[in-house]
C-alpha positions as a LaTeX table, in Angstrom:
\begin{tabular}{lrrr}
\hline
Residue & $x$ (\AA) & $y$ (\AA) & $z$ (\AA) \\
\hline
Met1 & 14.49 & $-16.49$ & 10.42 \\
Ala2 & 11.70 & $-14.50$ & 12.09 \\
Arg3 & 12.04 & $-10.75$ & 12.50 \\
Glu4 & 12.03 & $-11.26$ & 16.26 \\
Glu5 & 15.51 & $-12.71$ & 15.86 \\
Val6 & 17.11 & $-10.69$ & 13.05 \\
Ser7 & 15.72 & $-8.12$ & 10.62 \\
Glu8 & 16.18 & $-8.12$ & 6.86 \\
Lys9 & 19.11 & $-5.75$ & 7.44 \\
Gly10 & 20.71 & $-8.29$ & 9.74 \\
Met11 & 19.99 & $-6.30$ & 12.91 \\
Pro12 & 18.29 & $-7.84$ & 15.96 \\
Thr13 & 14.94 & $-6.53$ & 17.15 \\
Phe14 & 14.52 & $-5.09$ & 20.65 \\
Ile15 & 11.64 & $-3.79$ & 22.75 \\
Ala16 & 12.19 & $-0.89$ & 25.15 \\
Met17 & 9.65 & $-0.23$ & 27.89 \\
Leu18 & 9.83 & 3.09 & 29.71 \\
Arg19 & 8.38 & 3.30 & 33.20 \\
Gly20 & 6.18 & 6.10 & 34.45 \\
Ile21 & 5.80 & 8.41 & 31.45 \\
Asn22 & 2.60 & 10.20 & 30.44 \\
Val23 & 0.93 & 9.24 & 33.73 \\
Ser24 & $-1.23$ & 11.93 & 35.36 \\
Gly25 & 0.55 & 14.68 & 33.43 \\
His26 & 3.96 & 13.79 & 34.85 \\
Lys27 & 7.00 & 13.13 & 32.69 \\
Thr28 & 5.11 & 13.82 & 29.49 \\
Met29 & 6.69 & 12.65 & 26.30 \\
Lys30 & 5.39 & 12.84 & 22.74 \\
Met31 & 5.89 & 9.56 & 20.90 \\
Glu32 & 7.10 & 11.32 & 17.73 \\
Arg33 & 9.88 & 12.93 & 19.73 \\
Leu34 & 10.69 & 9.63 & 21.44 \\
Arg35 & 10.97 & 7.90 & 18.04 \\
Ala36 & 13.29 & 10.70 & 16.88 \\
Ala37 & 15.50 & 10.15 & 19.94 \\
Phe38 & 15.79 & 6.44 & 19.11 \\
Glu39 & 16.55 & 7.21 & 15.47 \\
Gly40 & 19.16 & 9.73 & 16.60 \\
Leu41 & 20.98 & 6.83 & 18.29 \\
Gly42 & 21.10 & 4.97 & 14.97 \\
Phe43 & 18.27 & 2.54 & 15.73 \\
Gly44 & 16.19 & 1.42 & 12.77 \\
Asn45 & 12.54 & 0.64 & 12.07 \\
Val46 & 11.48 & 2.49 & 15.25 \\
Gln47 & 7.81 & 2.01 & 16.18 \\
Thr48 & 5.94 & 3.07 & 19.31 \\
Tyr49 & 2.83 & 1.53 & 20.82 \\
Val50 & 0.40 & 3.59 & 22.90 \\
Gln51 & 1.52 & 6.63 & 24.88 \\
Ser52 & 3.14 & 4.78 & 27.79 \\
Gly53 & 6.59 & 4.32 & 26.26 \\
Asn54 & 6.71 & 1.03 & 24.41 \\
Val55 & 9.20 & 1.06 & 21.54 \\
Val56 & 10.06 & $-1.71$ & 19.09 \\
Phe57 & 13.26 & $-1.09$ & 17.14 \\
Glu58 & 16.26 & $-2.65$ & 15.45 \\
Ala59 & 19.83 & $-2.15$ & 16.62 \\
Lys60 & 23.25 & $-3.54$ & 15.94 \\
Ala61 & 23.91 & $-6.50$ & 18.21 \\
Ala62 & 24.31 & $-5.31$ & 21.80 \\
Ala63 & 23.30 & $-6.38$ & 25.28 \\
Pro64 & 19.81 & $-5.18$ & 26.31 \\
Thr65 & 21.22 & $-3.69$ & 29.53 \\
Gly66 & 23.72 & $-1.62$ & 27.54 \\
Ile67 & 20.98 & $-0.36$ & 25.25 \\
Ala68 & 18.82 & 0.49 & 28.27 \\
Ala69 & 21.65 & 2.56 & 29.82 \\
Thr70 & 22.16 & 4.40 & 26.52 \\
Leu71 & 18.43 & 5.14 & 26.33 \\
Val72 & 18.27 & 6.42 & 29.92 \\
His73 & 21.06 & 8.93 & 29.14 \\
Arg74 & 19.50 & 9.99 & 25.82 \\
Ile75 & 16.05 & 10.51 & 27.36 \\
Glu76 & 17.51 & 12.56 & 30.19 \\
Arg77 & 19.41 & 14.69 & 27.66 \\
Asp78 & 16.48 & 15.12 & 25.24 \\
Phe79 & 13.57 & 15.37 & 27.71 \\
Gly80 & 15.18 & 16.70 & 30.88 \\
Phe81 & 14.15 & 13.93 & 33.26 \\
Ser82 & 15.24 & 10.44 & 34.16 \\
Val83 & 13.11 & 7.41 & 33.32 \\
Pro84 & 13.81 & 3.76 & 34.09 \\
Val85 & 14.05 & 1.74 & 30.86 \\
Thr86 & 13.87 & $-2.03$ & 30.50 \\
Val87 & 14.96 & $-3.58$ & 27.21 \\
Val88 & 14.31 & $-7.13$ & 26.00 \\
Thr89 & 15.26 & $-8.77$ & 22.74 \\
Gly90 & 12.58 & $-9.73$ & 20.25 \\
Gln91 & 13.55 & $-13.33$ & 20.85 \\
Glu92 & 13.10 & $-12.92$ & 24.61 \\
Met93 & 9.69 & $-11.27$ & 24.09 \\
Gly94 & 8.68 & $-14.24$ & 21.92 \\
Arg95 & 9.65 & $-16.64$ & 24.70 \\
Ile96 & 7.80 & $-14.55$ & 27.31 \\
Phe97 & 4.71 & $-14.53$ & 25.10 \\
Arg98 & 4.78 & $-18.29$ & 24.44 \\
Glu99 & 5.56 & $-19.39$ & 28.00 \\
Asn100 & 2.90 & $-17.55$ & 30.01 \\
Pro101 & 1.54 & $-20.38$ & 32.20 \\
Phe102 & $-1.75$ & $-18.60$ & 32.92 \\
Val103 & $-2.78$ & $-18.37$ & 29.25 \\
Lys104 & $-2.96$ & $-22.17$ & 29.13 \\
Glu105 & $-5.54$ & $-22.36$ & 31.92 \\
Ala106 & $-9.13$ & $-23.04$ & 30.86 \\
Gly107 & $-11.42$ & $-20.03$ & 31.22 \\
Val108 & $-8.73$ & $-17.52$ & 32.22 \\
Asp109 & $-9.70$ & $-13.90$ & 31.60 \\
Leu110 & $-6.84$ & $-12.50$ & 29.51 \\
Ser111 & $-7.64$ & $-8.96$ & 30.70 \\
Lys112 & $-6.51$ & $-10.03$ & 34.19 \\
Leu113 & $-3.02$ & $-11.07$ & 33.03 \\
His114 & 0.08 & $-8.89$ & 33.28 \\
Val115 & 3.81 & $-9.30$ & 32.90 \\
Thr116 & 6.35 & $-7.48$ & 35.04 \\
Phe117 & 9.59 & $-7.12$ & 33.09 \\
Leu118 & 12.71 & $-7.08$ & 35.25 \\
Ala119 & 15.82 & $-5.03$ & 34.51 \\
Asp120 & 18.00 & $-7.93$ & 35.71 \\
Thr121 & 17.70 & $-11.50$ & 36.99 \\
Pro122 & 16.77 & $-11.40$ & 40.68 \\
Ala123 & 18.78 & $-13.09$ & 43.43 \\
Ala124 & 17.38 & $-16.10$ & 45.30 \\
Ala125 & 16.88 & $-13.98$ & 48.45 \\
Gly126 & 14.62 & $-11.61$ & 46.50 \\
Leu127 & 12.56 & $-14.49$ & 45.16 \\
Ala128 & 12.06 & $-15.73$ & 48.73 \\
Lys129 & 10.85 & $-12.23$ & 49.73 \\
Met130 & 8.45 & $-12.15$ & 46.79 \\
Gly131 & 7.06 & $-15.54$ & 47.76 \\
Ala132 & 6.21 & $-14.07$ & 51.16 \\
Leu133 & 4.16 & $-11.16$ & 49.75 \\
Pro134 & 0.48 & $-11.21$ & 50.81 \\
Ala135 & $-0.91$ & $-11.97$ & 47.36 \\
Gly136 & $-4.48$ & $-12.88$ & 48.32 \\
Pro137 & $-6.24$ & $-14.31$ & 45.25 \\
Asp138 & $-3.50$ & $-13.05$ & 42.93 \\
Arg139 & $-0.91$ & $-15.46$ & 41.59 \\
Phe140 & 2.52 & $-15.07$ & 40.07 \\
His141 & 5.03 & $-17.20$ & 38.25 \\
Trp142 & 8.64 & $-16.08$ & 37.95 \\
Arg143 & 10.87 & $-16.91$ & 34.99 \\
Ser144 & 14.29 & $-15.41$ & 34.20 \\
Arg145 & 13.67 & $-11.66$ & 33.77 \\
Cys146 & 9.89 & $-11.55$ & 34.09 \\
Val147 & 7.06 & $-12.20$ & 36.51 \\
Tyr148 & 3.77 & $-13.42$ & 35.07 \\
Leu149 & 0.76 & $-12.15$ & 37.05 \\
His150 & $-2.85$ & $-13.26$ & 37.26 \\
Cys151 & $-4.91$ & $-10.68$ & 39.14 \\
Pro152 & $-8.55$ & $-11.85$ & 39.11 \\
His153 & $-9.82$ & $-8.65$ & 40.80 \\
Gly154 & $-7.76$ & $-6.38$ & 38.51 \\
Tyr155 & $-4.23$ & $-5.04$ & 38.59 \\
Gly156 & $-5.35$ & $-1.88$ & 40.40 \\
Asn157 & $-6.29$ & $-4.01$ & 43.41 \\
Thr158 & $-3.28$ & $-6.32$ & 43.59 \\
Lys159 & $-0.69$ & $-6.49$ & 46.35 \\
Leu160 & 1.73 & $-7.68$ & 43.62 \\
Ser161 & 2.17 & $-4.17$ & 42.25 \\
Asn162 & 5.22 & $-3.05$ & 40.31 \\
Asn163 & 6.57 & $-1.26$ & 43.40 \\
Ala164 & 6.06 & $-4.33$ & 45.64 \\
Ile165 & 7.87 & $-6.55$ & 43.14 \\
Glu166 & 10.76 & $-4.08$ & 42.84 \\
Arg167 & 11.12 & $-3.86$ & 46.63 \\
Ala168 & 11.01 & $-7.64$ & 47.10 \\
Leu169 & 13.41 & $-8.47$ & 44.27 \\
Ser170 & 15.70 & $-5.41$ & 44.55 \\
Val171 & 15.53 & $-5.12$ & 40.76 \\
Gly172 & 14.05 & $-2.38$ & 38.57 \\
Ala173 & 10.81 & $-3.37$ & 36.88 \\
Thr174 & 7.97 & $-2.24$ & 34.66 \\
Thr175 & 4.60 & $-3.94$ & 34.17 \\
Arg176 & 2.49 & $-4.32$ & 31.03 \\
Asn177 & $-0.95$ & $-5.84$ & 30.56 \\
Trp178 & $-1.30$ & $-8.95$ & 28.41 \\
Lys179 & $-2.83$ & $-7.03$ & 25.49 \\
Thr180 & 0.26 & $-4.80$ & 25.35 \\
Val181 & 2.61 & $-7.80$ & 25.63 \\
Thr182 & 0.74 & $-9.51$ & 22.78 \\
Thr183 & 0.90 & $-6.40$ & 20.59 \\
Leu184 & 4.61 & $-5.81$ & 21.27 \\
His185 & 5.33 & $-9.43$ & 20.38 \\
Gln186 & 3.37 & $-9.07$ & 17.12 \\
Met187 & 5.25 & $-5.87$ & 16.30 \\
Ala188 & 8.58 & $-7.59$ & 17.00 \\
Val189 & 7.84 & $-10.43$ & 14.59 \\
Gly190 & 6.36 & $-8.07$ & 12.01 \\
Ala191 & 2.91 & $-9.64$ & 12.10 \\
\hline
\end{tabular}
């Protein structure tokens, strides 16, 4: 069995993605301290990736939403501010990585791909609102708890921003570029 499913200790692997930390000097958080907070909750093999709050870890079997709620409380206690946290299983990250429809297109620029991770599955009404967003040349594909994005003029210029997606779907979200998604997937499988 791959690490993305269950570790050698029999614990599943999870990926936590914090939204809005270490951006423009707001909500600063040292990764060493963040790892210590995760370890203090009994999570194992805790690893961070870049300074924007990506954490791969092992935990006893639990629902990702329950883990996310626990992390929100712990971060508020340890750091003094609230941060939205989205958690996916290693298995879910593997599926998200494998099923990106834009990667399969000939000549696609991988640096123009992003994934918006959703805190929950959106309602049909939200998906209809998202379909009505003025996307211009940008494209999206929704699946379960993520939105795949292709932004040919760059994510900084898209109308499909994290905030626009959250408003349309009425679901918390956080976005990562394809390089980060790829790295988090590799960390989850222990590659």
